C-alpha positions as CSV (number, residue, x, y, z in Angstrom):
1,M,10.1,-50.0,-58.2
2,N,13.9,-50.8,-57.5
3,D,14.6,-47.2,-57.0
4,L,12.1,-46.8,-54.4
5,T,13.0,-49.5,-51.6
6,G,16.1,-47.6,-50.4
7,V,15.4,-43.8,-51.5
8,G,13.8,-41.0,-49.7
9,P,13.1,-40.1,-45.8
10,A,12.0,-43.4,-43.5
11,R,8.4,-41.9,-43.1
12,T,8.2,-41.8,-47.1
13,R,9.1,-45.3,-47.4
14,A,6.9,-46.3,-44.5
15,L,3.9,-44.9,-46.1
16,L,4.7,-46.3,-49.5
17,G,5.0,-49.6,-47.8
18,A,2.1,-49.5,-46.3
19,G,0.2,-48.9,-49.4
20,L,2.0,-51.8,-51.0
21,V,0.9,-54.0,-48.2
22,L,-2.9,-52.6,-48.3
23,V,-3.2,-53.6,-52.2
24,S,-1.4,-56.8,-51.3
25,C,-4.1,-57.8,-48.4
26,L,-6.9,-56.9,-50.8
27,S,-5.2,-59.0,-53.5
28,V,-4.9,-62.0,-51.4
29,Q,-8.3,-62.1,-50.1
30,A,-9.9,-61.3,-53.2
31,S,-8.1,-64.0,-55.0
32,A,-8.8,-66.5,-52.1
33,A,-12.5,-65.7,-52.6
34,L,-12.2,-66.3,-56.2
35,A,-10.4,-69.6,-55.9
36,S,-12.8,-70.8,-52.9
37,T,-15.5,-71.7,-55.8
38,L,-13.2,-74.5,-57.4
39,F,-12.5,-76.0,-53.8
40,D,-15.5,-78.4,-54.5
41,R,-14.4,-79.7,-57.7
42,L,-10.7,-79.6,-57.8
43,G,-9.8,-79.6,-54.1
44,A,-8.1,-76.8,-52.1
45,P,-4.5,-78.4,-52.1
46,A,-4.8,-78.6,-55.8
47,V,-6.1,-75.0,-56.8
48,A,-3.3,-73.7,-54.2
49,G,-0.5,-75.7,-56.5
50,L,-1.9,-74.8,-59.5
51,R,-2.1,-70.8,-58.8
52,Q,1.4,-71.1,-57.3
53,L,2.7,-72.8,-60.6
54,C,0.9,-69.9,-62.8
55,A,2.7,-67.5,-60.5
56,A,6.1,-69.1,-61.1
57,V,5.3,-69.2,-64.8
58,V,4.8,-65.3,-64.8
59,L,7.7,-64.3,-62.6
60,V,10.1,-66.4,-64.1
61,V,9.1,-64.9,-67.7
62,L,9.0,-61.0,-66.2
63,V,12.2,-61.4,-63.8
64,R,14.2,-64.1,-65.5
65,P,15.9,-65.2,-62.2
66,R,19.5,-65.9,-61.9
67,V,20.3,-69.4,-60.5
68,R,23.9,-69.5,-60.2
69,G,26.0,-67.2,-57.7
70,H,24.1,-67.5,-54.8
71,T,25.6,-68.6,-51.3
72,R,24.8,-71.7,-49.5
73,Q,23.3,-69.3,-47.0
74,E,21.1,-67.5,-49.4
75,W,20.1,-70.6,-51.0
76,A,19.0,-72.0,-47.5
77,G,17.1,-68.8,-47.0
78,M,15.2,-68.7,-50.2
79,V,14.4,-72.8,-49.6
80,V,12.7,-71.8,-46.2
81,Y,11.0,-68.9,-47.9
82,G,9.6,-70.8,-50.9
83,A,8.5,-73.9,-48.2
84,A,6.8,-71.5,-46.0
85,M,4.7,-70.1,-49.2
86,A,3.9,-73.6,-50.1
87,V,2.5,-74.5,-46.6
88,M,1.0,-71.2,-46.3
89,N,-0.6,-71.3,-49.6
90,V,-2.0,-74.9,-49.0
91,A,-2.9,-74.7,-45.3
92,F,-4.8,-71.2,-45.8
93,Y,-6.9,-72.4,-48.7
94,G,-7.6,-75.6,-46.8
95,A,-8.9,-73.4,-43.9
96,V,-11.1,-71.2,-46.4
97,G,-12.7,-74.4,-47.8
98,R,-13.9,-75.2,-44.1
99,L,-14.4,-71.8,-42.6
100,P,-15.7,-68.4,-43.4
101,L,-13.1,-66.4,-45.1
102,G,-12.8,-64.0,-42.5
103,V,-12.4,-66.6,-39.7
104,A,-9.5,-68.0,-41.8
105,A,-8.0,-64.9,-42.4
106,T,-8.1,-63.8,-39.0
107,L,-6.4,-67.2,-37.8
108,L,-3.7,-66.5,-40.3
109,F,-2.9,-63.4,-38.7
110,L,-1.9,-65.1,-35.5
111,G,1.3,-66.0,-37.2
112,P,3.2,-62.3,-37.3
113,F,1.2,-61.8,-33.8
114,V,3.2,-64.9,-32.2
115,V,6.4,-63.7,-34.1
116,A,5.9,-60.4,-32.4
117,V,4.9,-61.6,-28.8
118,A,7.6,-64.0,-28.7
119,S,10.1,-60.7,-28.6
120,A,8.1,-59.0,-25.9
121,R,10.5,-57.4,-23.1
122,T,8.0,-56.2,-20.6
123,W,5.0,-57.7,-18.6
124,R,2.5,-55.5,-20.2
125,E,3.5,-56.7,-23.7
126,A,3.3,-60.5,-22.1
127,L,-0.3,-59.7,-21.5
128,L,-1.2,-59.3,-25.1
129,P,-1.2,-63.0,-26.0
130,A,-4.2,-63.1,-23.4
131,V,-6.0,-60.9,-25.1
132,G,-5.3,-62.8,-28.5
133,L,-6.0,-65.9,-26.8
134,A,-9.6,-64.5,-25.7
135,G,-10.2,-63.4,-29.3
136,V,-9.3,-67.2,-30.4
137,V,-11.6,-68.5,-28.3
138,L,-14.5,-66.3,-29.5
139,V,-13.5,-66.7,-33.3
140,T,-13.5,-70.6,-32.8
141,Q,-16.5,-70.6,-30.5
142,P,-15.4,-74.1,-28.3
143,G,-18.5,-76.6,-27.9
144,G,-20.4,-75.1,-30.9
145,A,-20.7,-76.5,-34.5
146,V,-16.7,-76.0,-35.2
147,E,-14.9,-77.4,-38.2
148,W,-11.9,-78.3,-36.2
149,A,-9.9,-79.4,-39.1
150,G,-10.3,-75.9,-40.6
151,I,-9.0,-74.1,-37.4
152,A,-6.0,-76.6,-37.5
153,L,-5.2,-75.6,-40.9
154,G,-5.6,-71.9,-40.1
155,L,-3.3,-72.2,-37.3
156,L,-0.7,-74.1,-39.7
157,S,-1.1,-71.4,-42.1
158,A,-0.5,-68.7,-39.3
159,V,2.9,-70.5,-38.7
160,A,3.8,-70.6,-42.2
161,L,3.1,-66.6,-42.2
162,A,5.4,-66.1,-39.1
163,F,8.3,-67.7,-41.2
164,Y,7.4,-66.2,-44.4
165,T,7.2,-62.3,-42.7
166,V,10.8,-63.1,-41.2
167,F,12.2,-64.5,-44.5
168,A,10.9,-62.2,-46.6
169,Q,13.1,-59.6,-45.0
170,R,16.2,-62.1,-44.9
171,V,15.9,-62.8,-48.6
172,G,15.1,-59.3,-49.2
173,R,18.2,-58.1,-47.8
174,A,20.3,-60.5,-49.6
175,S,19.2,-59.5,-53.1
176,S,18.9,-56.5,-55.1
177,G,16.0,-57.1,-57.4
178,L,12.9,-59.5,-57.6
179,D,15.3,-63.1,-58.0
180,G,14.8,-63.3,-54.2
181,L,11.3,-63.4,-54.8
182,A,10.9,-65.4,-58.1
183,V,13.1,-68.3,-56.8
184,P,11.1,-69.0,-53.8
185,V,7.8,-68.9,-55.5
186,C,9.2,-71.5,-58.2
187,I,10.6,-73.6,-54.9
188,A,7.0,-73.2,-53.6
189,A,5.5,-74.4,-56.8
190,V,7.8,-77.6,-57.1
191,L,6.8,-78.4,-53.8
192,L,3.2,-78.4,-54.6
193,L,3.7,-80.4,-57.7
194,P,2.3,-83.6,-55.8
195,F,-1.1,-81.7,-55.7
196,S,-1.1,-79.9,-58.8
197,L,0.1,-82.4,-61.5
198,P,-2.7,-85.2,-60.8
199,A,-5.8,-82.1,-61.1
200,A,-4.2,-80.7,-63.9
201,P,-5.9,-83.0,-66.3
202,G,-9.5,-82.3,-64.8
203,V,-8.9,-78.7,-65.1
204,T,-11.5,-77.1,-67.6
205,G,-10.9,-74.0,-69.8
206,S,-12.8,-71.7,-67.3
207,D,-11.0,-73.3,-64.5
208,W,-7.4,-72.4,-65.8
209,C,-9.0,-68.8,-66.3
210,L,-9.7,-68.7,-62.6
211,V,-6.6,-70.4,-61.6
212,A,-4.5,-67.8,-63.7
213,V,-6.2,-64.9,-62.5
214,S,-5.9,-66.3,-58.6
215,G,-2.2,-66.9,-59.3
216,V,-1.4,-63.6,-60.7
217,V,-3.4,-61.6,-58.3
218,G,-2.9,-63.8,-55.2
219,V,0.6,-64.8,-55.6
220,A,2.7,-62.9,-58.1
221,L,1.2,-59.7,-57.4
222,A,0.5,-59.9,-54.0
223,F,4.1,-61.7,-52.7
224,T,5.9,-59.1,-54.9
225,L,4.2,-56.3,-53.1
226,D,4.9,-57.8,-49.8
227,F,8.7,-58.4,-50.6
228,R,8.9,-54.7,-51.9
229,A,7.0,-53.3,-48.9
230,V,9.5,-55.4,-46.3
231,K,12.3,-54.0,-48.4
232,M,10.9,-50.5,-48.1
233,A,9.0,-50.1,-44.5
234,G,10.7,-53.2,-42.5
235,A,9.3,-56.1,-41.0
236,K,7.8,-54.5,-38.2
237,V,5.7,-52.1,-40.2
238,V,4.6,-54.6,-42.5
239,A,3.8,-57.3,-40.3
240,T,1.6,-54.8,-38.0
241,L,-0.3,-53.8,-41.6
242,F,-1.0,-57.6,-42.0
243,S,-3.7,-57.0,-39.6
244,F,-5.9,-55.6,-42.2
245,D,-6.0,-59.2,-43.8
246,P,-8.6,-60.4,-41.6
247,L,-10.8,-57.2,-42.0
248,M,-10.5,-57.3,-45.5
249,G,-11.2,-60.9,-45.6
250,A,-14.3,-60.6,-43.5
251,L,-15.6,-58.0,-45.6
252,I,-15.0,-59.8,-49.2
253,G,-16.4,-63.0,-47.7
254,A,-19.5,-61.2,-46.5
255,L,-20.0,-59.3,-49.9
256,A,-18.9,-61.7,-52.4
257,L,-19.5,-65.1,-50.7
258,A,-22.5,-64.0,-48.7
259,E,-20.8,-65.3,-45.6
260,A,-22.6,-64.4,-42.2
261,L,-20.3,-63.7,-39.0
262,S,-21.7,-63.8,-35.8
263,A,-21.4,-61.0,-33.2
264,P,-18.9,-63.1,-31.1
265,V,-17.0,-64.0,-34.1
266,L,-16.7,-60.2,-35.0
267,V,-15.5,-59.3,-31.6
268,G,-13.1,-61.9,-31.4
269,M,-11.6,-61.0,-34.9
270,G,-11.4,-57.2,-33.4
271,L,-9.6,-58.6,-30.1
272,I,-6.8,-60.6,-32.3
273,V,-6.3,-57.7,-34.9
274,S,-5.9,-55.4,-32.2
275,A,-3.7,-57.2,-29.9
276,G,-1.7,-58.3,-32.9
277,A,-1.4,-55.3,-34.2
278,L,-0.3,-53.7,-30.9
279,A,2.2,-56.5,-30.3
280,T,3.8,-56.4,-33.4
281,W,4.4,-52.8,-33.3
282,R,5.9,-52.8,-29.9
283,A,7.7,-55.9,-30.2
284,E,10.5,-54.3,-32.8
285,S,12.0,-51.3,-32.4
286,P,13.7,-49.4,-34.9
287,G,17.0,-50.8,-35.6
288,S,16.2,-54.0,-33.8
289,P,16.9,-57.1,-35.1
290,V,14.2,-59.1,-37.1
291,P,13.1,-62.2,-34.7
292,T,14.8,-65.4,-36.1
293,S,12.8,-68.4,-37.2
294,T,13.4,-70.3,-33.9
295,D,12.3,-67.3,-31.5
296,H,8.7,-67.9,-32.0
297,Q,9.1,-71.8,-31.3
């Protein structure tokens, strides 16, 4: 794919990037449904750490990333990128263990949504957060039987995804191949060792198969597709297309996990996805800089 990231007209690259993101969203949600079957016995943080470790091993073997030759600024970007991966994985799977998959995926999408809204320049763009907030209220259903720990973890995963989206482009610009991805994935795996190592002795053979498939599909493949897509289509298009995550999460959750979604939750998801996609698309015009890590604080 190296020759696809910078060759061809912009629309062609955008379409190719869009295709990669759609496959990535499907990979993330399918692997989440698969990994969630291990949460009761191993715990969500342990599963997240183990699958990240499997993904790191796969990428190291295939990419053989170089460690020397990076500037201090490049290392800083890769460390933040890797830390965002680690937090996003643990927080998202913690949310999936407490919430329906579609709801957790919707909260996750708030990350790129906030990054986009933070760069709003007109009052009409500033109205979009109100629409998103209305969607969050419908999804979380305050006053009902809500798992607030799951909501908090979902929002934490959204913050991590915001950093992930921004630094995917920053690191991608500084690297010519997949080194810029493989090194952060390894950093994330190291950061999650306190969760993965204690759980490893209790993992059975069949568990390892699920963890390995989830790690390869949901981390190694999905993050590679995201990384390439950002280089091909730009952060604006990729962040917009992340809105498909909640839709695929709801679909997979309903089909694979038999999760029922009420009408208010579905309406709330629709509001968040619609407002987030529109805000992300309008916030970054062609050629404008990507919001920095502090823009959405």
